[in-house]
C-alpha positions as CSV (number, residue, x, y, z in Angstrom):
1,G,97.9,28.6,13.7
2,F,96.4,28.6,10.2
3,K,93.1,29.2,8.5
4,S,91.5,27.0,5.9
5,C,90.0,28.7,2.9
6,F,88.6,27.5,-0.4
7,T,88.4,28.7,-4.0
8,G,87.8,26.4,-6.8
9,M,88.0,26.1,-10.6
10,A,87.5,22.3,-10.8
11,P,84.4,20.7,-12.3
12,I,81.3,20.7,-10.2
13,P,81.2,16.9,-9.6
14,Y,84.7,17.0,-8.3
15,T,84.1,19.9,-5.9
16,I,80.9,18.2,-4.6
17,L,82.9,15.1,-4.0
18,A,85.7,17.2,-2.3
19,G,83.0,18.7,-0.1
20,T,81.9,15.2,1.1
21,Y,85.5,14.7,2.4
22,L,85.5,18.1,4.0
23,A,82.2,17.7,5.9
24,S,83.8,17.7,9.3
25,G,86.4,20.3,8.3
26,K,86.5,24.0,9.2
27,V,86.5,25.6,5.8
28,R,84.4,28.7,6.4
29,R,86.3,31.2,4.2
30,Y,85.4,31.2,0.5
31,F,86.8,33.1,-2.3
32,E,85.0,33.4,-5.6
33,Y,86.6,34.6,-8.9
34,R,85.0,37.6,-10.5
35,R,85.8,37.4,-14.2
36,A,84.6,41.0,-15.0
37,D,87.6,42.4,-13.2
38,S,89.9,39.3,-12.9
39,K,89.9,39.4,-9.1
40,Y,88.8,37.3,-6.2
41,Y,86.4,38.4,-3.5
42,E,85.7,36.7,-0.1
43,L,82.2,35.9,0.9
44,S,81.1,38.3,3.7
45,K,80.3,37.1,7.2
46,R,77.5,39.8,7.3
47,K,74.1,39.0,5.9
48,K,73.2,40.8,2.8
49,K,69.7,42.0,2.9
50,D,68.4,41.6,-0.6
51,Y,69.2,38.5,-2.6
52,Q,67.2,36.2,-4.8
53,K,65.5,33.1,-3.2
54,L,65.7,29.7,-4.7
55,N,62.5,28.4,-6.3
56,T,61.5,24.8,-6.9
57,S,59.2,23.5,-9.6
58,Y,58.0,19.9,-10.2
59,P,56.6,18.4,-13.4
60,N,52.9,18.9,-13.9
61,Q,52.3,15.2,-13.9
62,L,54.6,13.4,-11.4
63,N,55.6,9.9,-12.2
64,V,55.3,8.8,-8.6
65,A,56.6,5.3,-9.4
66,S,59.9,6.7,-10.6
67,T,63.1,5.2,-9.1
68,E,65.2,7.9,-10.7
69,V,64.7,11.7,-10.9
70,V,66.7,14.6,-12.3
71,V,67.3,17.6,-10.1
72,A,68.5,20.6,-12.2
73,L,70.0,23.4,-10.0
74,S,70.4,26.8,-11.8
75,V,72.4,29.5,-9.9
76,T,75.1,30.8,-12.2
77,R,73.3,29.8,-15.5
78,K,70.0,28.2,-16.3
79,V,70.2,24.5,-16.9
80,Q,68.5,24.1,-20.3
81,K,66.3,21.2,-21.5
82,V,68.9,20.4,-24.0
83,D,71.4,19.8,-21.1
84,L,69.1,17.1,-19.9
85,N,68.5,15.2,-23.1
86,Q,70.5,12.2,-21.9
87,F,67.9,11.6,-19.2
88,G,65.1,10.9,-21.6
89,A,61.6,11.0,-20.1
90,M,62.7,11.1,-16.4
91,D,60.9,13.7,-14.2
92,V,63.0,16.9,-13.8
93,V,62.8,18.9,-10.6
94,E,64.1,22.4,-11.2
95,I,65.6,24.4,-8.4
96,G,67.0,27.8,-9.3
97,L,67.1,31.5,-9.0
98,P,64.7,33.7,-11.0
99,I,67.7,35.3,-12.7
100,P,70.8,33.1,-12.5
101,D,74.2,34.9,-12.8
102,D,77.9,34.7,-12.0
103,N,79.0,35.9,-8.5
104,I,75.5,35.9,-7.2
105,I,76.5,34.6,-3.7
106,K,78.0,37.3,-1.6
107,S,77.7,36.1,2.0
108,L,78.0,33.0,4.1
109,V,74.4,33.4,5.3
110,Q,73.2,33.3,1.7
111,L,75.5,30.3,0.9
112,D,74.1,28.4,3.9
113,E,70.6,29.2,3.0
114,Y,71.0,28.0,-0.6
115,A,72.8,24.8,0.4
116,G,70.2,24.1,3.1
117,E,67.4,24.6,0.6
118,V,68.9,22.2,-1.9
119,L,69.4,19.5,0.8
120,N,65.8,20.0,2.0
121,Q,64.4,19.6,-1.5
122,I,66.4,16.5,-2.2
123,E,65.4,15.0,1.1
124,G,61.8,15.9,0.3
125,L,61.8,13.9,-2.9
126,K,60.9,10.7,-0.9
127,Q,57.5,12.2,-0.2
128,K,56.8,12.8,-3.8
129,Y,58.6,9.8,-5.2
130,P,58.3,7.0,-2.6
131,S,60.4,4.5,-4.7
132,I,63.3,6.9,-5.5
133,Q,66.7,5.3,-5.5
134,K,68.8,7.7,-7.6
135,V,69.0,11.5,-8.1
136,H,70.8,12.8,-11.2
137,F,72.0,16.1,-9.9
138,V,72.8,18.6,-12.8
139,A,74.1,21.9,-11.5
140,S,75.3,25.2,-12.7
141,I,76.6,26.6,-9.5
142,P,79.6,28.5,-8.0
143,S,82.4,26.5,-6.3
144,C,81.5,27.6,-2.8
145,L,78.0,26.2,-3.2
146,S,79.3,22.9,-4.6
147,I,81.6,22.4,-1.6
148,E,78.8,23.2,0.9
149,I,76.3,20.9,-0.9
150,G,78.9,18.1,-0.8
151,K,79.4,18.7,2.9
152,R,75.6,18.4,3.5
153,F,75.3,15.3,1.3
154,A,78.0,13.6,3.4
155,L,76.4,14.5,6.7
156,N,73.0,13.2,5.6
157,T,73.9,10.1,3.5
158,H,71.5,7.9,5.5
159,R,68.6,10.1,4.6
160,L,69.3,10.6,0.9
161,P,69.0,8.4,-2.2
162,Q,72.1,7.8,-4.3
163,I,73.2,11.1,-5.9
164,I,75.1,11.3,-9.1
165,S,76.4,14.8,-10.0
166,Y,77.0,16.2,-13.4
167,H,78.6,19.4,-14.7
């Protein structure tokens, strides 16, 4: 007789990890915090018609022998090159919105599309990097997306390289 909901303020790596434990759970109500008016809003069950699509870009010269790759996901803010300095010369695959912003995800359909696209891109890395063993996942994303990505990582662990997430 109860419903599970989620809202989060924890660091992204933690909420991705939490999502891996909630993979078989029934959390399908998400509340996001809108700082502009200090209120929460619930993601709609209805599909919103116009929203930005995620784009993916790869380095001009792929190091196909790489065993480690960085995936930078920009939804709320753009992950900058300076944020990736610790990874040195590793290839960086960028996934992101043309114009990242807070509170950009408004519906469950949009959330599912974004989470599915991220999973597809990470699964597809094996085609471009046959020796890949680790993905360094650097994300600027809302909590609802981090939980859903974690759920999908957990359900597809046998098809994914090791994933290390960063805030």
